[in-house]
C-alpha positions as CSV (number, residue, x, y, z in Angstrom):
1,M,91.6,79.9,65.0
2,A,90.8,80.1,68.7
3,T,87.3,81.1,69.6
4,V,86.0,82.3,72.9
5,R,82.6,80.8,72.9
6,R,81.3,81.9,76.4
7,F,82.1,84.7,78.8
8,E,83.3,82.0,81.2
9,D,86.2,81.5,78.8
10,F,87.6,85.0,79.4
11,E,90.5,84.9,81.9
12,V,89.5,88.4,83.1
13,W,86.0,87.1,84.0
14,Q,87.6,84.2,85.9
15,K,89.8,86.6,87.8
16,A,86.9,88.9,88.6
17,R,85.0,85.9,89.9
18,E,87.9,85.0,92.2
19,L,88.1,88.5,93.5
20,S,84.4,88.6,94.2
21,K,84.7,85.4,96.2
22,L,87.6,86.8,98.2
23,V,85.6,90.0,98.9
24,Y,82.7,87.9,100.2
25,E,85.0,85.9,102.4
26,I,86.9,88.9,103.9
27,S,83.8,90.9,104.5
28,E,82.4,88.1,106.7
29,Q,85.3,88.6,109.2
30,G,85.5,90.7,112.4
31,K,84.1,94.2,112.4
32,F,83.6,94.2,108.6
33,A,80.8,91.7,109.0
34,S,78.9,94.1,111.2
35,D,79.1,97.1,108.8
36,F,76.2,96.0,106.7
37,S,76.3,99.1,104.5
38,L,80.0,98.8,103.4
39,K,79.8,95.0,103.3
40,D,76.8,95.1,101.0
41,Q,78.3,97.8,98.8
42,I,81.7,96.2,98.3
43,R,80.1,92.9,97.6
44,R,77.8,94.4,95.0
45,S,80.6,96.3,93.3
46,S,83.0,93.3,93.2
47,G,80.2,91.2,91.7
48,S,79.5,94.0,89.2
49,I,82.9,93.6,87.7
50,M,82.3,90.0,86.6
51,D,78.6,90.6,85.8
52,N,79.3,93.5,83.4
53,I,82.0,91.5,81.7
54,A,79.5,88.7,81.2
55,E,76.6,90.9,80.1
56,G,78.8,92.7,77.6
57,A,80.1,89.5,76.2
58,E,76.6,88.4,75.6
59,R,75.7,91.5,73.6
60,S,75.7,91.7,69.8
61,G,78.7,93.7,69.0
62,N,82.1,95.1,70.1
63,G,80.7,98.6,70.9
64,E,78.2,97.3,73.4
65,F,80.9,94.9,74.8
66,M,83.3,97.8,75.3
67,Q,80.6,99.9,77.0
68,F,80.0,97.1,79.6
69,L,83.8,96.6,80.0
70,G,84.0,100.3,80.8
71,I,81.4,99.8,83.5
72,A,83.2,96.8,84.8
73,K,86.4,98.9,85.0
74,G,84.5,101.6,86.9
75,S,83.3,99.0,89.4
76,A,86.9,97.9,89.9
77,G,87.7,101.5,90.9
78,E,84.8,101.5,93.2
79,V,86.1,98.3,94.9
80,R,89.5,99.9,95.3
81,S,87.9,102.9,97.0
82,Q,85.9,100.7,99.3
83,L,89.0,98.8,100.2
84,Y,90.6,102.0,101.4
85,R,87.6,102.7,103.6
86,A,87.9,99.1,105.0
87,L,91.6,99.7,105.7
88,D,91.0,103.0,107.3
89,L,88.3,101.5,109.6
90,H,90.7,98.6,110.5
91,Y,88.3,96.1,109.0
92,I,91.2,94.6,107.0
93,T,94.9,94.4,107.5
94,R,97.5,96.2,105.3
95,E,98.5,92.8,103.9
96,E,94.9,92.0,103.0
97,F,94.5,95.4,101.4
98,D,97.6,95.1,99.4
99,E,96.6,91.6,98.1
100,L,93.1,92.7,97.1
101,V,94.1,96.0,95.6
102,G,96.8,94.1,93.6
103,K,94.1,91.8,92.2
104,V,91.8,94.6,91.4
105,L,94.5,96.6,89.6
106,G,95.4,93.4,87.6
107,I,91.8,93.0,86.6
108,S,91.6,96.7,85.6
109,K,94.6,96.3,83.3
110,M,93.1,93.2,81.7
111,I,89.9,95.0,81.1
112,M,91.7,97.9,79.5
113,S,93.7,95.4,77.3
114,L,90.5,93.8,76.2
115,I,89.0,97.1,75.3
116,Q,92.1,98.0,73.3
117,Y,91.9,94.7,71.5
118,L,88.3,95.2,70.6
119,K,89.0,98.7,69.3
120,R,91.7,97.3,67.0
121,S,89.6,94.4,65.9
122,N,87.5,94.6,62.8
123,L,85.6,91.5,63.7
124,K,82.0,92.3,64.6
125,G,79.8,89.3,64.7
126,E,82.4,86.7,65.6
127,R,84.3,89.2,67.6
128,F,86.3,86.8,69.7
129,K,88.0,84.9,66.9
130,T,91.7,85.5,66.6
131,Q,94.4,84.4,64.2
132,N,96.6,83.2,67.1
133,P,95.1,81.0,69.8
134,E,97.3,82.7,72.4
135,T,96.3,86.3,71.4
136,L,93.5,86.8,73.9
137,S,95.2,85.2,76.9
138,T,98.7,86.7,76.2
139,N,97.4,90.2,75.5
140,L,95.2,90.3,78.6
141,K,97.8,89.3,81.3
142,P,98.3,92.1,83.9
């Protein structure tokens, strides 16, 4: 049996971490760096994705975990909306926008897959155990 022992083991958390880093890097460039409000907001919402996955994983049961995953998915939508604003204001290029939105959409799909997995699972205390070691990573790919 494969066991996810820490939130850092979730591929979706790892991808959310990468996204947050990219958002921080891109928001330090050009006119984006001077728009303190949008820069702060997109940084907080991109960090919220990974933070809510982590917080939910540390909770005691699937219900709470799914609740926090839902919040993380909402934050992913918020990042996408903010990316549109950054594109419209010419803070980022179309290529940067497409790359980042693609990453956010992939993370949203992974979050939804994890929520669906947890809904089907009857495991409560040891909720991350699976019969097949590849189940979590395979089922959560975008």
